[in-house]
C-alpha angles and dihedrals in degrees: 000000000000123000125210120212124204117216112212119206120257095236145359093271095058088047092052089048092053092051091051092050096048121098118253117266129245120306095018095110097044117127093014134109123246092257099034113121113241124239101248092180125227115338121223126225116204117212095201146316116298092020118153118246093251088060090064118090128204117229127203139064118049097335147322122311131186116251099235100125094276111124132205121290113277097041121118092243096062115121108235119221092233092081092067097053095076091052092051093050089050088049095051091047092051089049091051093049092049091049090053093050093049092050088049091052094048088051091050091047092050092047091052096045110121121241121256113285136171127231094207111114093006125122109274090016126137093268097059125061123233094246088055092051092049090049091051093047090050091050090049090051093051091049091052091052092048094048088050091050092046090050091050091049094050091048090051095047091049090051092048091048092051092048090046091050091048093050090046092052092048091048090049091048091051094050092048092049091049094051093046088050090052090049091051092048090052091050092050092047090067101235108188119241121252093245096050096043111124118239095212091100095083138260091312095060091042090053090052092052091050090051095050093047089052093051089048088053093049092047091054093049095049127071100228136133090252093059092048091049089049090053093048095046107028091164094064124082121257096233090051092052090048090053090050090051093049090052091053094043095247094308107147097193093053091048092052091048090054092048088052096053 
């Protein structure tokens, strides 16, 4: 049994030389004359050993082309220029939009720019030291706190005074109502008048009648509010009218207003 050994070339250069010296395969010479030159295809020119594929150049045709996978013009794999037009339009539209936004921002910035002012004489300016500025700020804060406390105190006092007045008016109304109810109850009870009271009850009753008649004579002779009130309301008892005057601190008009209620 015989074995066949295949000898491999030592490097790529020997392999390429072996390929160039070999005879063409089957079907290569079909359709050509005996003396017609064959189409050997593009010939590669190596720059040197260990060169990268992009360093190789393809010779033949109208000129030299880089071997990056791009074939000659007219092949089906060629990249047309129309594919880049859409991206260019989009790029131009994006640039225009960015320019518009930048202009709008500049206009807004100009409209919001403060007017000219000077730092001289202002708080924190070059003429006032930092300690003085801090002292002024602390003083202003204290003033604000004191004003706020004074306002709260004033509001509280007004509220208390209003409640106190309301309570006093309600108390005064209740007292007046109780006094008028007592007067009305005495009138309905049929208490006899001093001049009509009978003297059959003994010396004590006659003494009371004499005292009341003397009081009536004194009241008629004097110019006082009780006498005027007695003249205006003869049907009321003198003691009752006196109590009314005492409750009103001797004010005749207020006593008359109470009796009219």
